[in-house]
N, C-alpha and C positions, 0 to 999 in steps of 0.2 A: 581643636577645635574652638571656633569662637562661637559663643553663644549670647544671646541676650535675651533674658526673661524677665519677667515681672514689668515689662513696660504698661502701665495703665493709662486708661483715658477714661475718666468718669468712673472709674470703679467697675466697669462691666466688660472691660476687653483686657484681655492678658495675651501677651505674645513671645513666642520662641523663635529665634532666628538661629539658624545652624549654617555654618560655611565650613566644609572639609574638603580635603584633597578627593579628586574624582578618581577613586581607587576601590576595588572591590573589598580591600581591607577595611575600609570606612563604612560599610554597610550596617555592620553590627551597632558601631557607636551612633549612628543616625537614627537607627531604629531605637535604640536604647534612650536617646533623647526624648523621642515623640513618647515613648512609654512612660519615662519618668514624668514629664511635663503634664501628659493627659491624666496620670495618675494621681498626680497632686492637686489637680481640679476636679476629683471625683467622677471622672468620667466612667461610665459603666466597662468592665473588662472585654466585652465583645467589641465595644466601640474603638477601645484602644487597640485591639487586634486588627480591625479593619484598617485603621490609620497606619498602623506599623506596617501592614503589607503594602498599603498603597505607597507609602514613602520609599519602601524598599523597591518596589516595581519602577517607580518614577526615577529614582536615584540609579537604578541599573541602567535604565535607557540613557540616563545622561553619560554614564560611564561607556557603554556600549556604542552608542550612536551619535555622540558630539565630540568635537575636540577640547571640550571644556577642561582646565586644569583644576576646578572646584566643582563642588555640589553645593547648591545654595537652596535652603528652603526656609520658609516662614509659616508657622503653624498659629494660628490666631483663634483664641477661644472668644467669641462675642456673646451677648446676650441671648441671641437666638440660633447660633450656628457654630460649627467648627470649620474654619477654612484653612485649607493647606495649599500654598503656593510651593511649585518647585520650579527653579529658573532653567534656562536654556532649552526653551520648547520651541525655538525657531524651525526646528525640522519636524515638529509633529504632524502627521498626516491629517487632513479633515477629520473631525471626531465622529462626523455622521457617516464615515466610510467604514469604521471599525467593526470587525467581525470576527467570530472566533475562527482560528485558523484550524486547518485540518489536523486531525490527531497526529498524523505521521511528521508533522512540522516541530521541531525541538525548540522554537522560540517563536516569538511574536503574540504572546497572550497578555503581557503587561498591561497594556491600555485597555484591553477588554476586562480584565480583572478588575483594574481602579475603576472603571465606568460601572462596573455591576455592584461595588460597594458603597458608592456614593450617591448622593441624591442628584447632583449636577457635578459635571467635568466639563471645562472650557479652557481655551486659550485665552489670556488677557495680557494687556500691556501694563506692567508695573514700573514706572520710570522709564528706562530706556529697554527694559528687558521684556522678554515674552516668557510667560510662565503657563505652567499648566497649573490650573485652579481648581481645586476639589471642595465640595461644599457639603456638609451632612448635617441637617437641622437636629437640634436638641429636642428630644422629645419631653414633653412635660410628664 
């Protein structure tokens, strides 16, 4: 696992970068990295749970719906929000069209779940990559 943590800018931003093979075996480690990083920043347990679930759903989408060799995510704690970027979003459908699938469907709930957990979910361009960007405000 390639991780970069503790990158600070002005003392109010901290960043975790994780790059792992795009394999179901790596879902546990990517969730654990999120949990450890957020826990180290005194994030409330329910917020940590939400981000752990979001990164798991988005990483699963990379594994199932792309031909990427790696899963790349960046989690940033800034002064007003937590921001999660997960790479390989080139095939993400328009987010305004995401609906809860019929109960009989075994899959297809990941983006709906993520959108339910976050204040904002969108697709952004970071460098040369398309990422799913999830933002959750830090409550006072």
